C-alpha positions in Angstrom: 45.6 127.2 49.2 47.6 130.6 48.0 51.4 130.8 47.8 51.7 133.8 50.2 49.7 131.5 53.0 51.9 128.5 51.9 55.1 130.5 52.2 53.5 132.1 55.7 53.3 128.8 56.9 57.1 127.5 55.9 58.0 130.5 58.2 56.1 129.3 60.9 57.6 126.2 60.5 60.7 127.1 60.4 60.8 129.1 63.6 59.2 126.1 65.7 62.2 124.0 64.0 64.9 126.4 65.0 63.4 126.9 68.8 63.4 122.8 69.0 66.8 123.1 67.6 68.7 125.9 69.6 66.9 124.1 72.9 67.7 120.9 72.0 71.5 122.7 71.8 71.4 124.1 74.5 70.2 121.2 76.4 72.8 118.6 75.0 75.2 121.5 75.8 74.1 122.2 79.5 74.0 118.3 79.8 77.8 118.4 78.4 78.8 120.7 80.9 77.2 118.8 83.8 78.9 115.8 82.7 82.5 116.5 83.4 81.5 117.9 87.2 79.4 114.7 87.6 82.4 112.8 86.6 85.0 114.7 88.9 82.4 114.1 91.6 82.7 110.4 91.2 85.5 108.5 92.9 86.4 105.2 91.6 86.0 102.3 92.9 89.9 101.5 94.2 90.7 98.4 96.7 92.5 99.9 99.7 94.2 97.7 101.8 92.2 96.1 104.8 89.5 97.6 103.6 89.8 101.2 104.8 87.9 104.1 103.2 89.8 107.2 104.9 93.3 108.6 104.2 96.1 106.7 106.2 96.2 110.0 108.2 92.5 110.0 109.5 93.0 106.2 110.0 95.4 106.6 112.5 93.8 108.9 114.7 94.9 112.4 112.9 96.1 113.7 116.0 99.9 114.3 117.3 100.6 110.5 117.2 99.9 110.5 113.1 101.9 113.2 112.5 104.8 112.2 114.3 104.2 108.4 112.3 104.0 109.8 109.1 107.1 112.6 109.7 104.4 115.6 109.0 107.1 117.2 111.1 110.3 116.0 110.7 112.0 117.8 113.2 109.5 116.3 116.1 109.8 112.7 114.3 113.5 112.4 113.8 113.7 113.5 117.8 111.5 110.5 118.5 113.5 108.5 116.2 116.9 109.3 117.6 115.5 108.8 121.8 113.9 105.5 121.2 117.5 104.7 119.2 120.0 105.8 121.6 117.5 103.9 124.7 118.3 100.8 122.5 121.8 101.5 122.2 122.1 102.1 125.9 120.2 99.5 126.9 121.1 96.8 124.2 124.5 97.5 123.4 126.4 99.1 126.5 123.9 96.9 128.8 122.7 99.7 130.9 119.9 97.8 133.1 116.7 100.4 133.5 116.7 100.5 137.2 120.3 101.7 137.1 119.6 104.3 134.5 116.2 106.0 136.4 118.5 105.6 139.6 121.2 107.7 137.5 119.3 110.1 136.4 117.7 110.8 139.7 121.0 111.2 141.5 122.0 113.5 138.8 119.2 115.8 138.9 119.0 115.4 142.9 122.6 117.0 142.9 122.1 119.6 140.9 118.8 121.3 142.0 120.2 121.1 145.0 123.4 122.7 144.7 121.5 125.4 142.3 119.1 125.8 145.1 122.1 127.0 147.5 124.6 129.0 144.6 121.4 130.8 143.8 122.2 133.0 146.9 125.3 133.9 146.5 125.1 134.4 142.5 121.9 136.8 143.5 119.4 134.4 141.1 116.0 133.1 142.1 116.2 129.2 143.0 114.7 126.6 140.2 110.8 126.8 140.4 110.0 123.4 140.3 105.9 122.6 140.0 104.1 119.7 141.9 103.5 117.0 139.8 100.2 115.1 140.8 98.6 112.5 138.8 95.0 113.8 138.7 92.4 110.6 139.8 90.6 111.2 136.7 93.2 110.6 134.3 94.6 107.4 136.5 91.1 105.8 136.1 90.5 106.5 132.2 93.7 104.8 131.8 92.7 102.1 134.2 89.2 101.7 131.9 90.6 102.1 128.7 92.7 99.5 129.9 90.6 97.2 130.9 87.7 97.4 128.3 90.6 96.5 125.4 91.8 93.4 128.3 88.3 92.5 128.5 87.7 92.9 124.3 90.6 91.0 123.5 89.8 88.0 125.7 86.3 88.0 124.4 87.5 87.9 120.9 90.3 85.2 121.9 87.0 83.4 123.7 84.9 83.7 120.6 87.6 82.3 118.2 88.3 79.4 120.9 84.9 78.5 120.8 83.2 79.5 117.6 82.8 77.8 114.5 85.2 80.5 112.3 87.9 78.1 111.1 89.0 80.8 109.1 89.9 83.1 112.1 91.1 80.4 114.5 93.5 79.3 111.7 94.9 83.1 111.0 95.1 83.5 114.9 97.1 80.4 115.8 99.6 81.1 112.6 100.0 84.7 113.9 101.4 83.5 117.3 103.0 80.8 116.1 104.8 83.6 113.9 105.1 86.1 117.2 106.7 83.1 118.9 109.5 82.5 116.1 110.1 86.1 116.2 110.1 86.3 120.5 112.5 83.6 120.2 115.6 85.3 118.0 115.0 88.6 119.8 114.5 89.8 123.5 111.8 92.2 124.2 113.4 95.0 123.9 114.6 94.8 120.4 111.6 93.7 119.5 109.8 96.7 120.7 112.4 98.7 119.0 111.8 96.7 115.5 108.1 97.4 115.5 109.2 101.1 116.6 111.3 101.2 113.7 108.6 99.5 111.6 105.9 101.7 112.4 108.1 105.1 111.6 109.1 104.0 108.0 106.5 101.2 106.4 103.7 103.5 107.3 105.7 106.6 105.2 106.8 104.1 102.7 103.2 102.8 102.5 101.5 106.9 102.2 103.9 107.0 99.4 103.1 104.1 97.4 100.2 103.4 98.2 98.3 102.8 94.9 101.1 100.4 93.7 100.9 98.3 97.1 96.9 98.3 97.3 97.0 96.8 93.8 99.5 94.2 94.7 98.0 93.3 97.7 94.8 93.4 96.2 96.0 90.3 93.8 97.2 88.5 96.8 94.4 88.7 98.7 92.4 86.6 95.6 95.5 84.3 95.1 95.1 83.5 98.8 91.0 83.0 99.0 91.8 81.0 96.0 94.1 78.7 97.9 91.8 78.8 101.2 88.9 78.1 99.1 90.9 74.5 97.6 92.1 74.1 101.3 88.7 73.9 102.3 87.5 71.7 99.9 90.5 69.2 100.7 90.8 69.0 104.3 88.4 71.5 106.6 85.4 70.1 104.7 86.3 66.6 105.6 86.7 67.7 109.3 83.2 69.1 109.6 81.6 65.9 107.7 83.8 63.8 110.6 82.0 66.3 113.1 78.6 65.5 111.9 78.8 61.8 111.4 80.0 61.5 115.1 77.0 62.9 116.3 74.6 61.6 114.5 76.6 58.0 115.9 75.7 59.7 119.4 
């Protein structure tokens, strides 16, 4: 092989090697470019309270009630909160009764409309235009159907817990009802409803603001509760199941 041919073969080999290196570098750069976008599309598997996968606003229905509870419009939420507080003050602190309040409001409304309709002839102003207030049958039937479905669903869950084999759900429901009975003995019904109303308008907003910290703390708490339940199952519940099995075998 001559020197000229050897040099030409080296040039060809160099071009081929350069082509491979450029293609590999371009592919590596392309993969590097794709990596950030792919990593951005991936979401970290973060624990959320109650296993939710959607934002809190969507969990609450993403409608006007959710906007009010999460204070999306501070004027509307403040008005609702102020009206609820005023009603609680009227009924609890001033010892006003619901029927008395409704009757007084109706009396004032009727007197105002009566005087307005008769005085309007003297002041050259039209009488008030009061639209007919009629509840449509479809709306009433839909509300009744929803209430009936929810009540049947709740009764079905209670029946399943009472006659089922899920001891964990049984204990959770019993403890929840016992805690509710203790709270109910400390407050009357109206005060309890107002406390729940205040909690809904404060706790949800605070949770949405600090949800990462709350979810992290709740994850640790749930893990610890599961450990305690496993220990309780080993020491108490497992023995109860064995006793039932022995009784069945004897029968």
